[in-house]
C-alpha angles and dihedrals in degrees: 000000000000125000126205117258090211105048106002095241123141113271130211132208122259111177109299095350141072110230125199114233092211110038101016092238111161130208129179117256117249111209093197092052091046091050089056093055116109118276134182090247110112094013121118129217110233091186127241116341118253113264119213116240110215092204095049110116093008113145099183117098133183137189103272123141115238112243093211111117095227098045129084097185119132097190129083139173110239143193129191113224125185112243110236111255092359135106095226137061137243121228115220116201135195119187112240091216109041103013094237111160128213140149137227122198 
């Protein structure tokens, strides 16, 4: 990636020059500098990142019927999570019987 020296915007290549998308500033391409830019060669894919489960490890349950079609449980683990930018919370549920997850806001 190359950023514009004039305005800081991202530049793109156009032949032998880097051209700014915002102010049309041009700079010559430097093949040695471009060769040193990061590539995927030598990198490894560790798979998808782990995602935190708000109900994991929760010991509190409440009476809440599971919405899964094949489950008759009426108990679920729950966690209250603040809703970003909002003044109320979202409840995250995990069925104690089948592990089905859902939310209620």
